[in-house]
C-alpha positions in Angstrom: 7.4 -16.3 -19.5 3.8 -17.4 -19.5 2.3 -14.1 -17.5 4.6 -12.0 -19.2 3.8 -13.2 -22.8 -0.4 -12.6 -22.1 0.3 -8.9 -20.3 2.0 -8.2 -23.6 -0.9 -9.3 -25.5 -3.4 -7.5 -23.4 -1.3 -4.9 -24.1 -1.0 -5.2 -27.5 -5.1 -4.6 -28.1 -5.4 -1.6 -25.8 -2.4 0.6 -27.3 -2.4 3.1 -24.6 -0.9 6.1 -24.9 2.2 5.4 -21.4 5.0 8.8 -20.7 7.8 8.3 -20.9 10.0 11.5 -19.6 13.1 10.7 -19.4 14.0 10.7 -23.4 17.4 11.7 -22.7 18.5 8.1 -20.7 20.2 6.1 -23.3 18.4 2.9 -21.3 15.0 4.6 -22.1 15.2 5.4 -25.7 15.8 1.4 -26.2 13.1 0.5 -24.3 11.3 3.4 -26.4 12.6 1.6 -29.6 11.7 -1.6 -28.5 8.0 -1.0 -27.4 7.1 0.8 -30.4 8.6 -1.8 -33.0 6.6 -4.6 -30.9 3.2 -2.0 -30.8 3.0 -2.6 -27.1 1.9 0.3 -26.4 1.5 4.1 -28.1 5.1 5.8 -26.7 5.1 9.9 -26.2 7.7 11.7 -24.8 8.7 15.3 -23.9 10.7 17.8 -26.5 12.2 15.7 -28.8 11.2 16.4 -32.8 13.4 13.7 -33.8 11.2 10.6 -31.9 8.9 10.8 -34.7 10.3 8.9 -37.4 10.3 5.5 -34.5 6.4 6.4 -34.7 6.6 8.3 -30.7 4.9 11.4 -30.2 6.3 14.5 -28.2 4.5 16.6 -26.1 6.3 20.3 -26.5 7.2 21.6 -23.3 8.7 24.6 -24.8 5.3 25.9 -26.4 4.5 28.8 -24.1 0.7 28.7 -24.3 0.6 24.5 -23.7 3.0 25.4 -20.4 0.5 27.9 -19.1 -1.9 25.7 -19.3 -0.1 23.9 -17.9 0.8 26.0 -15.4 -3.2 27.1 -14.9 -4.0 22.8 -14.2 -1.3 22.4 -11.4 -2.5 26.1 -9.6 -5.8 24.2 -10.4 -4.9 21.7 -8.3 -3.1 22.4 -5.9 -4.0 26.6 -5.0 -5.7 25.3 -1.8 -2.6 23.9 -0.8 -1.2 27.6 -1.4 0.6 26.7 -5.2 0.3 30.3 -7.0 0.6 30.7 -10.4 3.2 32.2 -10.5 4.7 29.0 -8.2 2.9 26.3 -10.5 5.7 27.7 -13.4 8.2 27.4 -11.1 7.3 24.0 -10.7 7.2 23.1 -14.3 10.7 22.4 -13.8 10.6 18.6 -12.5 9.4 16.2 -15.8 7.9 14.3 -12.9 5.2 17.3 -12.1 5.2 18.0 -16.1 4.5 14.3 -16.7 2.0 13.6 -14.0 -0.1 17.2 -15.3 0.2 15.1 -18.8 -1.7 12.6 -17.1 -4.3 14.5 -14.8 -5.3 16.4 -18.2 -6.1 13.1 -20.2 -2.9 13.5 -22.6 -1.6 10.4 -21.9 -2.6 6.9 -20.2 -0.5 6.5 -18.0 3.3 7.1 -16.6 6.0 5.1 -16.3 9.7 7.0 -14.6 12.1 6.6 -12.2 15.0 5.6 -14.3 16.9 8.8 -13.5 14.1 10.3 -10.8 14.0 9.6 -7.0 11.4 7.7 -6.0 10.2 10.2 -3.8 10.2 12.7 -6.8 8.2 10.3 -8.8 5.8 9.5 -5.9 5.4 13.1 -4.1 4.3 14.3 -7.7 2.1 11.4 -9.0 -0.1 12.1 -4.6 0.2 16.2 -5.1 -1.3 15.5 -8.9 -2.5 12.0 -9.4 -4.0 11.7 -6.3 -5.5 8.5 -4.9 -8.4 7.0 -6.3 -12.1 6.9 -4.9 -11.5 2.6 -4.8 -8.9 3.5 -2.3 -7.4 4.8 1.0 -3.6 4.5 0.8 -1.6 3.8 -2.2 0.9 1.1 -2.0 3.3 -0.9 -4.3 3.7 -4.8 -5.0 6.4 -7.3 -7.0 5.1 -10.0 -10.0 7.6 -12.8 -8.7 7.3 -14.7 -12.0 9.3 -18.3 -11.8 10.5 -20.4 -14.8 10.4 -23.9 -15.0 12.8 -25.0 -12.5 11.2 -22.8 -9.5 7.8 -22.8 -10.1 6.2 -25.7 -7.0 4.6 -23.5 -5.9 3.4 -21.4 -9.1 4.6 -19.7 -11.9 3.7 -16.2 -11.1 3.2 -15.0 -7.0 2.0 -11.8 -6.2 4.8 -10.2 -3.5 2.5 -7.2 -1.8 3.7 -4.1 0.2 7.6 -4.6 -0.6 8.7 -0.9 -1.3 6.4 2.1 0.4 4.5 1.6 3.7 7.4 1.4 6.2 5.4 -0.1 9.1 1.4 -0.4 8.5 -1.0 0.1 11.0 -4.1 -3.2 10.9 -6.0 -0.7 8.9 -3.5 0.1 6.1 -2.3 -3.5 6.4 -5.7 -5.0 5.3 -6.3 -1.5 2.4 -2.3 -2.7 0.3 -4.1 -6.7 0.7 -7.2 -5.8 -0.6 -5.9 -3.4 -3.7 -3.1 -6.5 -4.1 -6.5 -8.8 -4.5 -7.5 -6.6 -7.0 -4.1 -6.1 -8.9 -4.3 -10.7 -9.0 -7.5 -10.5 -10.2 -6.5 -8.3 -13.3 -3.2 -10.1 -13.6 -3.8 -13.7 -12.3 -4.7 -16.5 -14.3 -5.1 -18.0 -10.5 -8.3 -17.2 -7.5 -6.4 -14.8 -5.9 -5.6 -17.1 -2.5 -4.0 -14.2 0.3 -2.2 -14.7 2.6 -1.8 -12.2 5.7 2.0 -13.1 6.8 3.6 -13.4 10.3 6.1 -15.0 12.3 2.9 -16.7 13.7 0.7 -19.3 12.7 -2.6 -19.3 14.5 -2.0 -17.2 16.7 1.0 -19.3 18.3 2.9 -16.2 19.7 1.2 -13.9 21.6 3.0 -10.5 20.2 1.5 -6.9 18.8 2.5 -7.1 15.7 0.8 -10.8 15.6 -1.7 -8.8 16.6 -1.8 -6.5 13.9 -1.5 -9.1 10.9 -5.0 -11.0 13.3 -6.6 -7.5 12.7 -5.6 -6.8 9.1 -6.8 -10.0 8.7 -10.5 -9.9 10.4 -10.6 -7.1 7.6 -9.9 -8.0 4.5 -12.0 -11.0 5.4 -15.1 -9.0 6.1 -14.6 -7.1 2.3 -13.9 -9.9 1.1 -16.0 -12.2 2.5 -16.0 -15.3 -0.3 -12.2 -14.4 -1.4 -9.4 -17.2 0.0 -7.7 -15.9 2.8 -5.8 -16.5 5.8 -3.7 -15.1 9.1 -1.7 -14.6 10.5 0.1 -16.8 8.7 4.3 -18.5 8.7 5.6 -18.8 5.1 5.8 -22.0 5.4 2.1 -23.0 6.0 1.1 -20.7 3.3 2.3 -22.2 0.6 2.6 -26.2 2.6 -1.2 -27.9 3.1 1.2 -30.2 5.1 2.7 -28.4 6.8 -0.4 -25.8 7.2 -2.6 -28.9 8.5 0.0 -29.4 11.3 -0.3 -25.6 12.6 -3.8 -25.0 12.0 -5.4 -28.0 11.1 -8.9 -26.3 11.4 -8.4 -24.2 8.7 -10.4 -24.6 5.2 -7.5 -22.5 3.3 -6.0 -24.2 0.5 -2.3 -24.0 -0.1 -0.2 -22.7 -1.8 -1.4 -18.5 -1.4 -0.4 -16.5 -4.5 -0.7 -13.4 -3.1 1.8 -13.1 0.1 1.1 -9.4 2.3 4.3 -8.7 4.2 3.7 -7.5 8.0 6.2 -4.4 7.3 8.6 -3.2 4.9 11.6 -4.8 6.5 10.2 -8.0 5.8 8.2 -7.5 2.1 11.2 -5.8 0.8 14.6 -8.3 2.1 11.6 -11.1 1.2 11.4 -10.7 -2.9 14.7 -9.3 -3.0 15.7 -12.4 -1.6 13.4 -14.9 -4.1 14.3 -13.0 -6.7 18.8 -13.6 -5.8 18.3 -16.9 -4.9 15.8 -18.3 -7.1 16.3 -16.2 -10.4 12.8 -15.3 -10.3 11.8 -11.9 -12.6 10.7 -9.4 -9.8 8.3 -7.1 -12.0 7.9 -4.1 -10.1 7.1 -2.4 -7.7 3.9 -1.6 -9.2 1.4 1.4 -7.7 -1.6 0.2 -6.7 -4.0 2.7 -5.0 -3.4 5.9 -7.2 -6.4 7.5 -9.5 -4.5 6.8 -12.5 -1.6 4.9 -13.9 2.1 5.3 -12.2 5.1 3.2 -12.7 8.5 3.6 -10.7 11.3 2.4 -12.2 14.7 1.7 -10.1 17.8 4.0 -11.2 19.3 0.4 -11.8 17.1 -0.3 -13.8 17.6 -2.3 -17.2 15.8 -1.7 -21.0 13.9 -5.2 -20.1 12.5 -3.8 -16.9 11.3 -0.5 -18.7 9.8 -3.0 -21.2 8.2 -4.8 -18.6 7.1 -2.3 -16.3 5.5 -0.3 -20.2 3.7 -3.8 -20.4 2.1 -3.6 -16.6 1.4 -0.3 -16.8 -0.9 -0.2 -20.3 -2.2 -3.2 -18.7 -3.8 -1.4 -16.1 -5.4 1.1 -17.5 -9.2 1.3 -17.7 
């Protein structure tokens, strides 16, 4: 698919150092081998001398001097939260914590994990150690939805957000999600981002607090992105079909179809992307985290080798 091919080409030029801390998993090992063979990224793992035969670098967590440095880094980052040097050493039993410290110290450029680690542990470690970027106030997620030639009526590549993290965002949080997705779209999509702030109502045809929430979020986004194409609140059919939009909101200047879809809550987002994935056969690449100060992405524990490879490619493209 064109987008994945383009992202892979860009990843090769970056040669980013991506840490895969779950090296003991057979899927991760196979993905690392494929990534190294194709030179998509410079893979780094923990504690495995045999990795060098595949051209893969290894960080030796058994080295006492390095463990002391990691504990000291963690202590300095979290002492305001009551972390002592002793408790920092204990926290190093978590591979996700060690991975985030390696990233924070600049030993790697990005982290991909979650194949065997619960999402909550990955996200908690990332937030505590990496933190939110200066340009954002919220960490959220998106899926790149990639369609084949039989299902690309509305475009080959769409963005769905937030489908994995924020359960019931406020207007301000929903606007932050949309702003992050717009920035991601500029980086990943070849087309100009067109944002649809989705709702069960178009042009405030229904009166409800959920409709008001999306309307207020849309106003915030428009004030922050005055030159961008943004519509809300809007139903999915109107966001996709200009004929439907003309009927439901005849005065709108928005040019359907949208290519960035901002769902009003996690129920809608999670169900929505899975419906599209299952019924159309679209590839759902993600969840891709946005809003962190450095690239971290969380795999599903049911992920395939291809999904790990694709997530590494995306993470490599997030490296600044």
